[in-house]
N, C-alpha and C positions, 0 to 999 in steps of 0.2 A: 412409369419408368419402363423402358424397353428391356425385356429379359435378355435378348441377344443383340446388343447394339451394333455388333460388327457384321450382322447378317441382315441385309436389306435386298429386296427383290420387288420390282414393279410387275404389273400384270403382263406387260409385253414379254419381259424376261421369263416369267413363269410359263407362259404359253409356248415360247420358243424351246424351253427346256423340256416341257412335256412332249412336244412334237418330236424332238430329237430322240427321246427315250422310246417313243412309239415306233419311230422309224428303225431304230436299232434292232427291234424284235422281228422285223419282217424283211428288211432289205438284204440282198445277198452280201456275204462277207466282203467280197472284192469291191463291191460298190461302196460299202461303208468305209473301207480303208481308203478308197480314192477320195471320198468326201472329206474324211478327216485330214488328208494331206493337202486339201485345197486351201485351207486357211479361212479366209473371210467368207462369211455366210452368203454374201451377195455374189460371190464368184460361181458361175455355173459349173457344175461337175457333170461331165459327159460320160456316157457309157454306151457301148455297142450292144444293141438288142436285136436278136434274130427271131423273127416270127414267121409263121406260115399263115398268110392272110388270104382267105378265099381260094385256097389251093396253091398259092404262089409264095415261094420263099422270099422274104423281104428282110433286109438288114438296115437298121437305122442307128444313127448316132444321136442319142437323146440326152437332154438334161434329166438328171435323176428324178426331178419333180414332175416330169411330164406324165399326165394321166394317159391311160390307154385310149380314152376318147380323143384327146388332143393329138395323140400319135396318129390315129386313123384319119382324123379330119385335116390337121394342119401339115402332116408330113407325108401322108399317102394319098391325100385328096379324095378320100372316101367320105364324102360329105352327106351320104344318105343317113348315117348315124347322127342323130340330132343332139345338140346341147340344149337341154330344157332348163330344169331347176339347178343343175350342177350340184345337187345334194343327194342324189339317189332316191328321190321321192316321186318322180313322175314317170320313169321308165322309157323316156324318149331315146336314151342312149343305149338301150339294150342290144347286146351282141351275144354270140355264143362263143365260149372258150372251151375247147376240147369237148364240144357237144353240150355244155351246160350254159344256161343263160346267166348273164351278170349285168350289172350296171357299170358300164365302162368309165363313167365319170368318177367312180369311187375307188379305182384301182390304178396303181402306177404301172406304166408300160414295162419297167425293168423287172417286175415280178412275173412277167409272162415269157421269159426267155424260153424259146423252143416250143411254145404253145401254138395250137391251131385256132385261129380266130375266124369266125364267119360273121360277116355283116350283111345288111340287106342286099348289097350289090352281089354277094356270093350266092344268094338264094335263087335268083332268076334275073332275066333281062326283059325289056319290053317285047322282044320277039319270042322269048321262051320263058314265060312266067312260071314260077313255082305254083303248085296247086293252091297254096294259101293266098298268094298274091292274086291269083285269078278269082278265088272265092271272095276276097275283099272287094274287088272291082265289081263283081256281079251282085253282091249284097249291099253295095254302097257302104262299106265298113269304114268310111272316112268322110270328113267334110273339108276342113282346112288342110288336112294331110300332114301336118307337122309331126304329130305323134305316130303316124302310120308305120314308118319303118320299124320303130321299136315295138309297136303292137304286133306286127307280122312276125318279126323274129321271135318275140316272146310266145306268140301263138304256136309257131312251129315247135318250139322247145317244150311247150306245155303238153302237146300231144305226144311228144317223145317221152316225157316224164310219165304220163298215164300209161303208155305202152310198156314202159319199163317197170311198172308196178310201184312207182314212188308215191307214197301217200301224201295227202295235203291236210290242212287243218280241219277240213270238213269230211274227210274220209271216215265213214262210220265204223268199218270193220278193218282193222289193220292186218288181219289174217288172210284177207282175200284181196285180189287185185282190184284197184279202183277202176271205175268206168268213166268214160268221157261224158258225164251227165252235165246238164246245164249248171247245176250247183257247183260241181267240181271245176268246170271251166271258168266260171265267173270268179270263184275263190282264187284260183291260180293266176288269173289275169288281174287281180285287184291292185297289183303294184304298177300297172300301166294306166295312166290317167289320160282320158280323152276329154278335153275341155269343151269340145263341141257336143259331146253326149251321144256318140254313135255306138254305145255299148251293145244294144240289142242286135244291131246289124253285124257287129264284130262276133257276137256269140253265134249268130246264125251261120256266118262264114266258117267259123271253127267247127261247128256241129256238122256242117256238110262235108268238110275235109275228113272229119273223124268217122263219117259214115253213119251219123245218127240223126234222128229228127230234130229240127230246130226247136 
C-alpha cells in the first residue's frame, strides 16, 4: 500500500524539479523572475548579457540556458575554444574569466554579467604569437590540435597561479611560494586531456616560458 497515494513523481519530473532548485540558488534574481513569468518550460527566456571578451565590450541577448562556451562559439564566432566532452572533464573549453581559468562548458553565460573573458583568440594572433603559443609551436606541443587552445589558455593561467603563490595539491610547503617545477606544472595541467599524448612536449613548452629547465 502506498503511504502517500496523492503524491507521485516520475524520474523526469524529479530531475526537472532538482534542476530548478539548483538554478534558483545561482541565477540572478532578475533572470529568475523573468523565467518564472515565461510560463511554459519550453519557452526560451532571453536575457541581455554584457561581457568584455578579449578586450572588447560585447552585449548579447541569450537564452538563460546558454553556456559561456556556446555564447562564445555560436554567438561571437570565437570557435578557437573547443567543445570536447561538454562535461568539464577534458579542458578543451578552457577560458580565463577575470584572470582565472574555468571550464566554459560548465557555466551559464548569464552568470558572467560584466566579467572579462579571455579566449585563445585574445592571447595572440598568427602574426603576433603569445610566448606560450610560440613555445607550443617550437616544442611540438600538439598533434591533432583539437585540445591545444584549451591547453595553451590553461598553461598561461597556470604560470600566473604559480606567480601569484597559489598552492596546488602537490605543493609541499604551504608557507612558501610554489615553484614552476615539473611536478607542479603537470599537477596543475592534469585537468587538460591530450588524447594524442603530447604531454611531455607541453611540459617543455611551459617550462621554457617559466624560465626553468625542461
